[in-house]
OpenMM code with the backbone's topology and positions (N, CA, C; nanometers):
from openmm import Vec3, app, unit

residues = "UNK UNK UNK UNK UNK UNK UNK UNK UNK UNK UNK UNK UNK UNK UNK UNK UNK UNK UNK UNK UNK UNK UNK UNK UNK UNK UNK UNK UNK UNK UNK UNK UNK UNK UNK UNK UNK UNK UNK UNK UNK UNK UNK UNK UNK UNK UNK UNK UNK UNK UNK UNK UNK UNK UNK UNK UNK UNK UNK UNK UNK UNK UNK UNK UNK UNK UNK UNK UNK UNK UNK UNK UNK UNK UNK UNK UNK UNK UNK UNK UNK UNK UNK UNK UNK UNK UNK UNK UNK UNK UNK UNK UNK UNK UNK UNK UNK UNK UNK UNK UNK UNK UNK UNK UNK UNK UNK UNK UNK UNK UNK UNK UNK UNK UNK UNK UNK UNK UNK UNK".split()
positions = [
    Vec3(2.6839, -1.6413, -1.6793),
    Vec3(2.7189, -1.5029, -1.7009),
    Vec3(2.7000, -1.4286, -1.5687),
    Vec3(2.8044, -1.3752, -1.5117),
    Vec3(2.7943, -1.3025, -1.3858),
    Vec3(2.7515, -1.1589, -1.4132),
    Vec3(2.7118, -1.0880, -1.3071),
    Vec3(2.6659, -0.9495, -1.3219),
    Vec3(2.7751, -0.8616, -1.3810),
    Vec3(2.9009, -0.8917, -1.3482),
    Vec3(3.0124, -0.8136, -1.4009),
    Vec3(3.0271, -0.8321, -1.5522),
    Vec3(2.9811, -0.9447, -1.6037),
    Vec3(2.9917, -0.9736, -1.7462),
    Vec3(2.8741, -0.9173, -1.8263),
    Vec3(2.7710, -0.8684, -1.7577),
    Vec3(2.6532, -0.8175, -1.8271),
    Vec3(2.6843, -0.6837, -1.8925),
    Vec3(2.6286, -0.6597, -2.0097),
    Vec3(2.6472, -0.5295, -2.0745),
    Vec3(2.5848, -0.4187, -1.9873),
    Vec3(2.6388, -0.2975, -1.9942),
    Vec3(2.5887, -0.1868, -1.9105),
    Vec3(2.4381, -0.1638, -1.9235),
    Vec3(2.3860, -0.1751, -2.0432),
    Vec3(2.2423, -0.1534, -2.0644),
    Vec3(2.1599, -0.2578, -1.9883),
    Vec3(2.2054, -0.3808, -1.9885),
    Vec3(2.1363, -0.4885, -1.9189),
    Vec3(2.1486, -0.4711, -1.7674),
    Vec3(2.2662, -0.4277, -1.7221),
    Vec3(2.2846, -0.4003, -1.5793),
    Vec3(2.1877, -0.2908, -1.5336),
    Vec3(2.1721, -0.1881, -1.6171),
    Vec3(2.0808, -0.0782, -1.5837),
    Vec3(1.9370, -0.1292, -1.5762),
    Vec3(1.8999, -0.2139, -1.6718),
    Vec3(1.7655, -0.2705, -1.6734),
    Vec3(1.7422, -0.3574, -1.5490),
    Vec3(1.8433, -0.4312, -1.5090),
    Vec3(1.8338, -0.5148, -1.3896),
    Vec3(1.8177, -0.4281, -1.2646),
    Vec3(1.8928, -0.3195, -1.2578),
    Vec3(1.8792, -0.2274, -1.1438),
    Vec3(1.7394, -0.1661, -1.1404),
    Vec3(1.6886, -0.1272, -1.2569),
    Vec3(1.5549, -0.0693, -1.2649),
    Vec3(1.4504, -0.1705, -1.2186),
    Vec3(1.4697, -0.2968, -1.2563),
    Vec3(1.3795, -0.4038, -1.2136),
    Vec3(1.3796, -0.4168, -1.0611),
    Vec3(1.4985, -0.4161, -1.0016),
    Vec3(1.5088, -0.4282, -0.8560),
    Vec3(1.4451, -0.3082, -0.7860),
    Vec3(1.4642, -0.1888, -0.8418),
    Vec3(1.4032, -0.0689, -0.7839),
    Vec3(1.2508, -0.0755, -0.7918),
    Vec3(1.1992, -0.1232, -0.9050),
    Vec3(1.0541, -0.1355, -0.9203),
    Vec3(0.9971, -0.2382, -0.8228),
    Vec3(1.0724, -0.3460, -0.7994),
    Vec3(1.0275, -0.4454, -0.7014),
    Vec3(1.0216, -0.3832, -0.5614),
    Vec3(1.1218, -0.3027, -0.5276),
    Vec3(1.1232, -0.2359, -0.3976),
    Vec3(1.0082, -0.1360, -0.3856),
    Vec3(0.9826, -0.0646, -0.4930),
    Vec3(0.8710, 0.0303, -0.4943),
    Vec3(0.7394, -0.0430, -0.4744),
    Vec3(0.7239, -0.1541, -0.5445),
    Vec3(0.6025, -0.2349, -0.5319),
    Vec3(0.5856, -0.2831, -0.3880),
    Vec3(0.6930, -0.3301, -0.3280),
    Vec3(0.6851, -0.3781, -0.1898),
    Vec3(0.6448, -0.2654, -0.0948),
    Vec3(0.6977, -0.1458, -0.1166),
    Vec3(0.6640, -0.0306, -0.0323),
    Vec3(0.5158, 0.0052, -0.0473),
    Vec3(0.4656, -0.0001, -0.1702),
    Vec3(0.3240, 0.0294, -0.1951),
    Vec3(0.2355, -0.0734, -0.1252),
    Vec3(0.2704, -0.2010, -0.1398),
    Vec3(0.1922, -0.3086, -0.0778),
    Vec3(0.1906, -0.2924, 0.0741),
    Vec3(0.3049, -0.2621, 0.1321),
    Vec3(0.3145, -0.2445, 0.2778),
    Vec3(0.2287, -0.1264, 0.3237),
    Vec3(0.2393, -0.0163, 0.2522),
    Vec3(0.1613, 0.1027, 0.2877),
    Vec3(0.0111, 0.0737, 0.2759),
    Vec3(-0.0279, 0.0019, 0.1712),
    Vec3(-0.1690, -0.0318, 0.1518),
    Vec3(-0.2182, -0.1234, 0.2645),
    Vec3(-0.1354, -0.2183, 0.3057),
    Vec3(-0.1735, -0.3075, 0.4161),
    Vec3(-0.1940, -0.2279, 0.5449),
    Vec3(-0.1050, -0.1315, 0.5703),
    Vec3(-0.1188, -0.0484, 0.6902),
    Vec3(-0.2481, 0.0319, 0.6863),
    Vec3(-0.2809, 0.0857, 0.5696),
    Vec3(-0.4048, 0.1618, 0.5562),
    Vec3(-0.5268, 0.0713, 0.5720),
    Vec3(-0.5191, -0.0515, 0.5212),
    Vec3(-0.6291, -0.1468, 0.5384),
    Vec3(-0.6535, -0.1768, 0.6861),
    Vec3(-0.5463, -0.1903, 0.7614),
    Vec3(-0.5581, -0.2150, 0.9059),
    Vec3(-0.6230, -0.0948, 0.9741),
    Vec3(-0.5757, 0.0252, 0.9395),
    Vec3(-0.6311, 0.1475, 0.9977),
    Vec3(-0.7790, 0.1626, 0.9602),
    Vec3(-0.8131, 0.1255, 0.8383),
    Vec3(-0.9519, 0.1319, 0.7926),
    Vec3(-1.0395, 0.0346, 0.8721),
    Vec3(-0.9901, -0.0850, 0.8956),
    Vec3(-1.0652, -0.1844, 0.9737),
    Vec3(-1.0868, -0.1349, 1.1170),
    Vec3(-0.9834, -0.0733, 1.1760),
    Vec3(-0.9960, -0.0188, 1.3120),
    Vec3(-1.0983, 0.0941, 1.3160),
    Vec3(-1.0978, 0.1775, 1.2143),
    Vec3(-1.1933, 0.2879, 1.2061),
    Vec3(-1.3355, 0.2337, 1.1929),
    Vec3(-1.3533, 0.1309, 1.1100),
    Vec3(-1.4848, 0.0672, 1.0954),
    Vec3(-1.5344, 0.0112, 1.2288),
    Vec3(-1.4446, -0.0532, 1.3020),
    Vec3(-1.4827, -0.1092, 1.4328),
    Vec3(-1.5236, 0.0015, 1.5294),
    Vec3(-1.4494, 0.1119, 1.5281),
    Vec3(-1.4813, 0.2233, 1.6172),
    Vec3(-1.6181, 0.2824, 1.5825),
    Vec3(-1.6450, 0.2987, 1.4534),
    Vec3(-1.7751, 0.3514, 1.4097),
    Vec3(-1.8863, 0.2562, 1.4523),
    Vec3(-1.8652, 0.1271, 1.4331),
    Vec3(-1.9661, 0.0276, 1.4702),
    Vec3(-1.9961, 0.0334, 1.6201),
    Vec3(-1.8927, 0.0481, 1.7005),
    Vec3(-1.9132, 0.0562, 1.8458),
    Vec3(-1.9870, 0.1841, 1.8844),
    Vec3(-1.9527, 0.2955, 1.8203),
    Vec3(-2.0214, 0.4222, 1.8502),
    Vec3(-2.1679, 0.4174, 1.8094),
    Vec3(-2.1984, 0.3436, 1.7048),
    Vec3(-2.3375, 0.3309, 1.6591),
    Vec3(-2.4213, 0.2485, 1.7548),
    Vec3(-2.3575, 0.1635, 1.8344),
    Vec3(-2.4300, 0.0781, 1.9290),
    Vec3(-2.4761, 0.1528, 2.0541),
    Vec3(-2.4134, 0.2660, 2.0825),
    Vec3(-2.4444, 0.3370, 2.2072),
    Vec3(-2.5231, 0.4653, 2.1804),
    Vec3(-2.5790, 0.5197, 2.2864),
    Vec3(-2.6550, 0.6450, 2.2755),
    Vec3(-2.5652, 0.7624, 2.3144),
    Vec3(-2.6168, 0.8823, 2.2916),
    Vec3(-2.5407, 1.0032, 2.3242),
    Vec3(-2.5206, 1.0211, 2.4747),
    Vec3(-2.5977, 0.9495, 2.5563),
    Vec3(-2.5854, 0.9638, 2.7018),
    Vec3(-2.4655, 0.8865, 2.7576),
    Vec3(-2.4163, 0.7899, 2.6824),
    Vec3(-2.3012, 0.7108, 2.7266),
    Vec3(-2.1741, 0.7927, 2.7008),
    Vec3(-2.0919, 0.8113, 2.8042),
    Vec3(-1.9697, 0.8903, 2.7828),
    Vec3(-1.8699, 0.8148, 2.6938),
    Vec3(-1.8069, 0.8883, 2.6026),
    Vec3(-1.7036, 0.8308, 2.5168),
    Vec3(-1.5761, 0.9115, 2.5359),
    Vec3(-1.4656, 0.8457, 2.5125),
    Vec3(-1.3354, 0.9091, 2.5308),
    Vec3(-1.2503, 0.8870, 2.4065),
    Vec3(-1.1618, 0.9803, 2.3851),
    Vec3(-1.0667, 0.9680, 2.2745),
    Vec3(-0.9270, 0.9701, 2.3333),
    Vec3(-0.8398, 0.8987, 2.2687),
    Vec3(-0.7013, 0.8927, 2.3124),
    Vec3(-0.6254, 1.0076, 2.2470),
    Vec3(-0.5604, 1.0879, 2.3295),
    Vec3(-0.4770, 1.1976, 2.2818),
    Vec3(-0.3411, 1.1794, 2.3484),
    Vec3(-0.2477, 1.1222, 2.2733),
    Vec3(-0.1179, 1.0906, 2.3325),
    Vec3(-0.1372, 0.9863, 2.4404),
    Vec3(-0.0930, 1.0177, 2.5600),
    Vec3(-0.1081, 0.9232, 2.6703),
    Vec3(-0.2300, 0.9567, 2.7569),
    Vec3(-0.3131, 1.0500, 2.7104),
    Vec3(-0.4326, 1.0904, 2.7849),
    Vec3(-0.5600, 1.0376, 2.7204),
    Vec3(-0.6616, 1.0208, 2.8039),
    Vec3(-0.7949, 0.9876, 2.7549),
    Vec3(-0.8835, 1.1067, 2.7878),
    Vec3(-0.9390, 1.1700, 2.6864),
    Vec3(-1.0226, 1.2877, 2.7055),
    Vec3(-1.1661, 1.2573, 2.6658),
    Vec3(-1.2591, 1.3107, 2.7457),
    Vec3(-1.4002, 1.2920, 2.7150),
    Vec3(-1.4307, 1.3626, 2.5827),
    Vec3(-1.5138, 1.2985, 2.5004),
    Vec3(-1.5440, 1.3542, 2.3689),
    Vec3(-1.6938, 1.3464, 2.3426),
    Vec3(-1.7386, 1.4275, 2.2503),
    Vec3(-1.8775, 1.4248, 2.2063),
    Vec3(-1.8951, 1.3103, 2.1064),
    Vec3(-1.9918, 1.2242, 2.1317),
    Vec3(-2.0134, 1.1056, 2.0470),
    Vec3(-2.0405, 1.1444, 1.9024),
    Vec3(-2.1268, 1.2402, 1.8788),
    Vec3(-2.1622, 1.2800, 1.7420),
    Vec3(-2.0422, 1.3393, 1.6687),
    Vec3(-1.9649, 1.4223, 1.7376),
    Vec3(-1.8471, 1.4827, 1.6750),
    Vec3(-1.7445, 1.3747, 1.6411),
    Vec3(-1.7302, 1.2806, 1.7322),
    Vec3(-1.6373, 1.1704, 1.7106),
    Vec3(-1.6825, 1.0842, 1.5923),
    Vec3(-1.8130, 1.0602, 1.5852),
    Vec3(-1.8693, 0.9805, 1.4748),
    Vec3(-1.8431, 1.0510, 1.3414),
    Vec3(-1.8662, 1.1810, 1.3365),
    Vec3(-1.8427, 1.2582, 1.2139),
    Vec3(-1.6960, 1.2522, 1.1743),
    Vec3(-1.6091, 1.2705, 1.2718),
    Vec3(-1.4648, 1.2673, 1.2464),
    Vec3(-1.4206, 1.1304, 1.1934),
    Vec3(-1.4725, 1.0244, 1.2542),
    Vec3(-1.4359, 0.8895, 1.2113),
    Vec3(-1.4877, 0.8582, 1.0714),
    Vec3(-1.6065, 0.9058, 1.0385),
    Vec3(-1.6611, 0.8815, 0.9047),
    Vec3(-1.5805, 0.9565, 0.7986),
    Vec3(-1.5350, 1.0775, 0.8316),
    Vec3(-1.4490, 1.1527, 0.7393),
    Vec3(-1.3150, 1.0816, 0.7218),
    Vec3(-1.2630, 1.0313, 0.8333),
    Vec3(-1.1362, 0.9579, 0.8277),
    Vec3(-1.1517, 0.8326, 0.7411),
    Vec3(-1.2643, 0.7633, 0.7566),
    Vec3(-1.2902, 0.6423, 0.6785),
    Vec3(-1.2948, 0.6756, 0.5294),
    Vec3(-1.3606, 0.7845, 0.4946),
    Vec3(-1.3707, 0.8264, 0.3546),
    Vec3(-1.2314, 0.8552, 0.2976),
    Vec3(-1.1507, 0.9263, 0.3744),
    Vec3(-1.0145, 0.9576, 0.3311),
    Vec3(-0.9319, 0.8298, 0.3153),
    Vec3(-0.9429, 0.7392, 0.4112),
    Vec3(-0.8688, 0.6128, 0.4035),
    Vec3(-0.9116, 0.5312, 0.2820),
    Vec3(-1.0418, 0.5266, 0.2550),
    Vec3(-1.0906, 0.4538, 0.1375),
    Vec3(-1.0314, 0.5113, 0.0094),
    Vec3(-1.0254, 0.6434, 0.0018),
    Vec3(-0.9679, 0.7081, -0.1161),
    Vec3(-0.8210, 0.6723, -0.1307),
    Vec3(-0.7470, 0.6792, -0.0208),
    Vec3(-0.6041, 0.6475, -0.0247),
    Vec3(-0.5806, 0.5009, -0.0619),
    Vec3(-0.6630, 0.4111, -0.0096),
    Vec3(-0.6504, 0.2687, -0.0425),
    Vec3(-0.6772, 0.2471, -0.1912),
    Vec3(-0.7775, 0.3163, -0.2449),
    Vec3(-0.8089, 0.3049, -0.3878),
    Vec3(-0.6925, 0.3539, -0.4728),
    Vec3(-0.6368, 0.4690, -0.4370),
    Vec3(-0.5242, 0.5253, -0.5115),
    Vec3(-0.4047, 0.4300, -0.5060),
    Vec3(-0.3744, 0.3785, -0.3869),
    Vec3(-0.2624, 0.2848, -0.3740),
    Vec3(-0.2889, 0.1556, -0.4505),
    Vec3(-0.4131, 0.1122, -0.4550),
    Vec3(-0.4476, -0.0082, -0.5309),
    Vec3(-0.4180, 0.0104, -0.6791),
    Vec3(-0.4536, 0.1272, -0.7318),
    Vec3(-0.4254, 0.1561, -0.8729),
    Vec3(-0.2751, 0.1671, -0.8964),
    Vec3(-0.2063, 0.2304, -0.8026),
    Vec3(-0.0606, 0.2444, -0.8128),
    Vec3(0.0050, 0.1063, -0.8076),
    Vec3(-0.0450, 0.0203, -0.7211),
    Vec3(0.0078, -0.1160, -0.7097),
    Vec3(-0.0109, -0.1915, -0.8406),
    Vec3(-0.1294, -0.1771, -0.8989),
    Vec3(-0.1591, -0.2461, -1.0241),
    Vec3(-0.0644, -0.2004, -1.1361),
    Vec3(-0.0465, -0.0693, -1.1488),
    Vec3(0.0431, -0.0167, -1.2529),
    Vec3(0.1864, -0.0623, -1.2292),
    Vec3(0.2292, -0.0617, -1.1043),
    Vec3(0.3665, -0.1019, -1.0720),
    Vec3(0.3864, -0.2497, -1.0994),
    Vec3(0.2878, -0.3325, -1.0657),
    Vec3(0.2965, -0.4767, -1.0946),
    Vec3(0.3111, -0.5005, -1.2449),
    Vec3(0.2329, -0.4271, -1.3244),
    Vec3(0.2417, -0.4411, -1.4696),
    Vec3(0.3808, -0.4021, -1.5187),
    Vec3(0.4337, -0.2941, -1.4646),
    Vec3(0.5666, -0.2460, -1.5056),
    Vec3(0.6740, -0.3478, -1.4659),
    Vec3(0.6633, -0.4036, -1.3456),
    Vec3(0.7588, -0.5055, -1.3004),
    Vec3(0.7536, -0.6259, -1.3939),
    Vec3(0.6327, -0.6658, -1.4315),
    Vec3(0.6159, -0.7808, -1.5206),
    Vec3(0.6793, -0.7529, -1.6573),
    Vec3(0.6577, -0.6325, -1.7095),
    Vec3(0.7166, -0.5953, -1.8388),
    Vec3(0.8695, -0.6016, -1.8339),
    Vec3(0.9249, -0.5407, -1.7315),
    Vec3(1.0716, -0.5372, -1.7187),
    Vec3(1.1256, -0.6792, -1.7021),
    Vec3(1.0563, -0.7605, -1.6233),
    Vec3(1.0989, -0.8989, -1.6012),
    Vec3(1.0994, -0.9762, -1.7334),
    Vec3(0.9968, -0.9579, -1.8142),
    Vec3(0.9902, -1.0272, -1.9426),
    Vec3(1.1039, -0.9833, -2.0343),
    Vec3(1.1302, -0.8533, -2.0373),
    Vec3(1.2399, -0.8026, -2.1204),
    Vec3(1.3735, -0.8591, -2.0738),
    Vec3(1.3925, -0.8638, -1.9425),
    Vec3(1.5175, -0.9196, -1.8882),
    Vec3(1.5314, -1.0667, -1.9246),
    Vec3(1.4241, -1.1411, -1.9102),
    Vec3(1.4292, -1.2839, -1.9413),
    Vec3(1.4617, -1.3067, -2.0880),
    Vec3(1.4052, -1.2240, -2.1751),
    Vec3(1.4343, -1.2368, -2.3173),
    Vec3(1.5824, -1.2094, -2.3458),
    Vec3(1.6359, -1.1071, -2.2797),
    Vec3(1.7751, -1.0697, -2.3048),
    Vec3(1.8737, -1.1669, -2.2413),
    Vec3(1.8313, -1.2315, -2.1329),
    Vec3(1.9211, -1.3243, -2.0640),
    Vec3(1.9104, -1.4671, -2.1167),
    Vec3(1.8092, -1.4913, -2.1999),
    Vec3(1.7902, -1.6244, -2.2573),
    Vec3(1.9130, -1.6618, -2.3399),
    Vec3(1.9648, -1.7824, -2.3187),
    Vec3(2.0790, -1.8232, -2.4031),
    Vec3(2.0329, -1.8341, -2.5477),
    Vec3(2.1082, -1.7731, -2.6341),
    Vec3(2.0733, -1.7755, -2.7754),
    Vec3(2.0905, -1.9171, -2.8282),
    Vec3(1.9891, -1.9619, -2.9012),
    Vec3(1.9976, -2.0985, -2.9563),
    Vec3(2.0923, -2.0980, -3.0735),
    Vec3(2.1686, -2.2013, -3.0808),
    Vec3(2.2664, -2.2131, -3.1916),
    Vec3(2.2037, -2.2970, -3.3006),
    Vec3(2.1977, -2.2383, -3.4169),
    Vec3(2.1411, -2.3096, -3.5297),
    Vec3(2.2509, -2.3779, -3.6078),
    Vec3(2.2232, -2.4986, -3.6564),
    Vec3(2.3264, -2.5724, -3.7327),
    Vec3(2.2907, -2.5794, -3.8782),
] * unit.nanometer
topology = app.Topology()
chain = topology.addChain("A")
for resn in residues:
    res = topology.addResidue(resn, chain)
    for name in ("N", "CA", "C"):
        topology.addAtom(name, app.Element.getBySymbol(name[0]), res)
């Protein structure tokens, strides 16, 4: 049975399934990017904790490196980490719900596409 032979309702369900898969992929990609940013933030905090306030620290602003206050930078990074953790948690829940929805739609499609058994 080709896509052209599928009933309109089934075609719509198939399109919805493909859209949900794309949405899921976008969520997963965004979550991975946030995980990377979170790991970088953790590393920066760990490095700042190793040094004293007398050691000069710099922050990157565009293509410039500007001297920064260690304590202010530490506070900023910890706030950023908290925000990233929240966003990762929210995306994790969104990913879970989307995966469940994709699974539901997939099961419905498989049921509808199953060749009907012929009884004798």
